[in-house]
N, C-alpha and C positions, 0 to 999 in steps of 0.2 A: 449516445454520446461518442461524434462526427471522429472517422478513424485519421483523420489528418488530429484532432485534439488527443486523440486517444496515442497516438505515434511519436505525435512531442511530451504524452508525458511519459510514457516509456523513457522516451530517450533521455528526459530531465532525472527520474526513476537512477536509471543505471547510473549513468556520469552523478551522482550527487554517492550509489553506491561508491562506486571507484572512490569518488573522495576520501571517503570514511574509509576505505582499506590503503591509504596513502597514509592521511594524516592521523588516522589511531593504530592500523600497524607495520606501518612501516611497507607494505604493498605492494609493489610497480602491477599494476591489475595490466597482461595483453590484448589488445583489444582484436586478435588475431578468435579468443580465448573468451566463452558463456562467462558470465562474469555472477552466476548462480555455481560456475565450480569454483571460485573461489570466499564464496560464501558458505559450504559447509560446516568448516568447524569452525564457525566466529559467534559468540555469548556479546550479541551486544540488539537493545529490541528495537529502536533504530534498522538493524539492520534484517532484525528479524518482519519488521514490517514493511520495508521497502524488502524485501521475499513475496510473504507471502501477496503484494500489490502486486506482484512483475509476473506474482503463480493463477491470482486471481484471472488476470488478464492475459494470460494465455488458456486459459482456458473459460473466455467471456468471458465472466460472472465477477473483473469491476466494473464496477462505478454502477455496479445497480441492486437496489436496501434490499438487505435481506427479512424486514417488514413487512414490507406494503408490494418489493416487486416491480417502482419505479429509478427511475435518475438517480440518480445522488450529484448535483450541485458541482460544476470543475473549480469552480471557488475550493468550497469544501476535501475534492479530493486532491488541488494544488496540495493544498496546505498543511491537509492528513491523511497522505495514503492510502492508508492502515482499517480508512471511518469504512463500512461497508453498509452505513444509517442512511438514510437523506439527514437530513435540515428539522422536519417534519414529524420523523420519529424514530431522534436524537433527542426528542424536546418530554422532560420526566417524566409526564405524563403513559406514553406507551411500556416506560417501565415500573410505569405499578406508587408514581411519586419520589418515584430516588433515581439519577441518574446515571446510566450501566456502566457496569463494571469495565473495565481487558476486555475483561473474555465471553464478554456479550459484546461489543466492541469485533471483535476480530473471532475467525469461522478458516480455523485450518481446513486446509485441504489435502 
């Protein structure tokens, strides 16, 4: 994934986090404070997914399939930033004929 695409997606994820914090928690997020600071005590699946995506970006693991090591399609990452498998590896045959569970999709760092 190109640097510009990654930076753009990272910006979009942070904007979505700010929107959720503002709308769901009535928090006005200061742009000078790292957005992760506001996430520590929130119990929200989408915020968790976005935080994990940002963590993978920081560790250079974002957009890399856990199964094959290939790139994850940008369209898939934009629609579901928590995904950790490329479209080919999301096929049921890669998981013994069953759809992968959330724990198989999400790997904690």
